C-alpha positions in Angstrom: 86.1 92.3 41.2 85.4 96.0 42.7 87.8 96.2 45.9 86.2 99.2 47.9 88.7 101.5 50.0 88.3 104.4 52.3 89.0 107.4 51.0 90.8 108.6 54.1 94.6 108.4 53.9 94.5 109.3 57.6 92.6 106.0 58.6 94.7 102.9 60.3 96.3 100.8 58.2 98.9 97.8 57.8 101.4 97.8 55.4 103.4 94.8 54.4 104.9 92.7 51.9 102.4 90.2 49.6 105.1 87.6 49.8 102.7 86.1 52.6 99.6 86.6 50.5 101.2 85.1 47.4 102.6 82.1 49.0 100.9 78.7 47.8 102.0 76.8 50.6 101.0 79.0 53.6 97.1 78.3 54.9 95.0 81.2 54.7 94.7 80.9 58.8 98.5 81.4 58.4 98.5 84.5 56.3 95.6 86.3 58.8 97.6 85.4 61.8 100.6 87.0 60.6 98.8 90.1 59.4 97.1 90.5 62.7 100.9 90.0 64.4 102.3 92.7 62.0 99.5 95.0 62.8 100.4 94.7 66.9 102.1 97.9 68.0 105.9 97.3 68.8 105.5 97.0 72.2 102.7 94.6 72.9 103.5 92.0 75.1 103.4 88.8 72.8 101.7 85.7 74.0 99.1 82.9 72.9 96.9 83.8 75.9 96.8 87.7 74.5 96.4 86.6 71.0 92.9 84.4 72.1 91.7 87.6 73.6 91.7 89.9 70.8 90.8 86.6 68.1 88.1 84.1 68.0 90.6 81.4 67.8 91.3 79.3 70.6 95.1 79.0 72.3 95.3 75.2 70.6 94.5 76.8 66.9 96.6 80.0 67.4 99.7 77.7 68.4 99.4 75.4 65.6 99.4 78.5 63.2 102.1 79.7 65.0 104.1 76.3 64.3 103.0 76.6 60.4 104.5 80.4 60.6 107.5 79.1 62.3 107.8 76.4 60.4 107.9 78.5 56.8 110.0 81.2 58.1 107.7 83.7 59.4 108.1 83.9 62.6 110.9 82.9 65.3 111.3 81.7 68.5 114.1 82.6 70.9 114.2 80.9 74.3 116.2 83.3 77.1 116.8 83.2 80.3 115.8 86.5 82.4 118.1 87.9 85.1 115.5 86.2 87.9 116.6 82.5 86.7 113.3 82.1 85.1 113.1 80.8 81.2 111.1 82.5 78.4 110.7 83.2 74.7 111.2 85.4 72.6 109.5 85.7 69.7 110.7 87.8 66.3 108.0 88.1 63.2 109.1 88.2 59.5 107.0 90.0 56.9 108.8 87.8 54.6 110.7 84.4 55.3 113.9 85.1 57.9 116.2 83.4 54.9 114.6 85.4 52.4 115.0 88.6 54.3 119.0 87.7 55.3 120.0 87.0 51.4 122.1 89.9 50.1 120.1 92.0 47.9 120.9 91.5 43.9 122.1 94.5 42.2 120.9 95.0 39.1 
């Protein structure tokens, strides 16, 4: 199967672990959403509404896919309370399941 790639190394591209693309338990939709999440700039204000503006899927589809990523360890939701007393959710995105990333590396 031919794969056509850009010849310009200065073009924008995403570099991430192939762990998720090879994970047979992760749906194609979840793999795609994870790639989009990994490609967002660090200062992007994460929200389902924001994602639904940059993707063709609606909020319900995005939420269900986020739940899949969360159940597989690629997404973590942390409930927090702001200085004004209002609660909000902070998201951590992992290119490999969190448990895998936290394991001590094996020395060879």
